C-alpha positions, 0 to 999 in steps of 0.5 A: 150254618151249613158246610160250604165247599169253596175255593181250591178244594171245591175246584178239585172236588168238581174235577174229581167228580167229573173224572169219576162220572166219565169213568163210570160212563166208560165202565162195563157196568149195566146201565142201571148200575151206572145210573145209580153211581152217577146219581150218588156222585152228583147228590153226595159229591165228596162221599159219592166220589170216595165210595165210587173210588173204593167200590165202583165199577172199573173202566173197560180199558 
């Protein structure tokens, strides 16, 4: 009896995670910092995205 994410919410979460990963790549953070954030977003999609949005590295632009 696990929690399943599907449908429209799942699609929105996928788009948000891809957007977060692209922004992590474009940030001025160190390579190690980028790797940690990317792993966090991939392993914990919703929580990782929320944490990245609040605390993560900002883009270079």
